C-alpha positions as CSV (number, residue, x, y, z in Angstrom):
1,M,-2.2,3.9,-15.4
2,K,-4.9,1.4,-13.7
3,K,-2.7,-1.7,-15.0
4,T,0.6,-0.1,-13.7
5,R,-1.8,0.9,-10.0
6,M,-2.6,-3.5,-10.3
7,I,1.3,-4.0,-10.5
8,V,2.1,-2.3,-7.6
9,N,-0.5,-3.0,-5.3
10,V,-0.3,-7.3,-6.2
11,G,4.4,-6.6,-5.8
12,M,2.5,-5.2,-2.7
13,T,1.4,-8.7,-1.4
14,I,3.4,-10.9,-2.9
15,V,6.1,-8.7,-1.1
16,L,4.8,-8.4,2.1
17,L,3.5,-12.0,2.6
18,G,7.7,-12.7,1.9
19,L,8.1,-10.6,4.4
20,M,5.8,-12.9,6.6
21,S,8.4,-15.4,6.0
22,Y,11.7,-14.4,7.7
23,S,12.8,-17.9,9.4
24,L,12.5,-19.1,5.4
25,I,14.3,-17.3,3.4
26,G,16.7,-15.0,6.2
27,E,17.9,-12.5,6.8
28,T,19.7,-10.9,3.7
29,T,16.8,-12.1,1.7
30,H,14.5,-9.7,4.2
31,E,16.5,-6.6,4.5
32,I,15.9,-7.0,0.6
33,L,12.3,-7.7,0.1
34,G,11.8,-5.0,3.4
35,T,13.1,-2.3,1.0
36,I,11.3,-3.0,-2.3
37,M,8.5,-3.0,-0.2
38,V,9.2,0.8,0.7
39,V,9.5,1.6,-2.8
40,L,6.4,0.2,-3.9
41,F,4.6,1.7,-1.2
42,I,6.1,5.0,-1.6
43,V,5.9,4.8,-6.2
44,H,2.1,3.2,-4.1
45,H,1.3,6.6,-2.8
46,I,3.0,8.7,-5.7
47,L,0.5,6.6,-7.9
48,N,-2.4,7.5,-5.7
49,R,-1.5,10.8,-4.9
50,K,-5.2,12.5,-6.1
51,W,-7.7,10.7,-4.0
52,F,-5.9,12.3,-1.1
53,G,-6.8,16.3,-2.9
54,V,-10.5,14.7,-2.7
55,L,-11.1,13.9,1.1
56,N,-11.8,17.2,1.6
57,K,-14.5,18.0,-1.1
58,G,-18.8,16.3,-1.2
59,R,-20.3,14.6,1.4
60,Y,-19.2,12.6,4.1
61,S,-21.8,9.7,4.5
62,A,-21.8,6.9,6.3
63,F,-19.7,4.7,3.9
64,R,-17.5,7.0,3.1
65,I,-16.5,7.9,7.1
66,C,-16.1,4.3,7.5
67,Q,-14.1,3.8,3.7
68,T,-11.8,6.9,4.9
69,I,-11.0,5.5,8.7
70,L,-10.2,2.3,7.4
71,V,-7.9,3.5,4.4
72,F,-6.3,5.2,7.1
73,L,-6.0,2.4,9.6
74,M,-4.3,0.2,7.2
75,Q,-1.4,3.0,6.2
76,D,1.6,1.8,7.4
């Protein structure tokens, strides 16, 4: 499972870099990469669904609050 998560995360990073080079890759490739990114995004959230379940559990230290806020800010 950990290996799958890593592959998805690396894949998202590579696709994002490709999406940012729109002028080099063209519209069609950009749209295909965008579709791949959406699929990877959905898979990423399915693989990390347990994280959402433990948000209300445990104590919130300053570090955990900052970490949680950063995660929500980075979501698309």
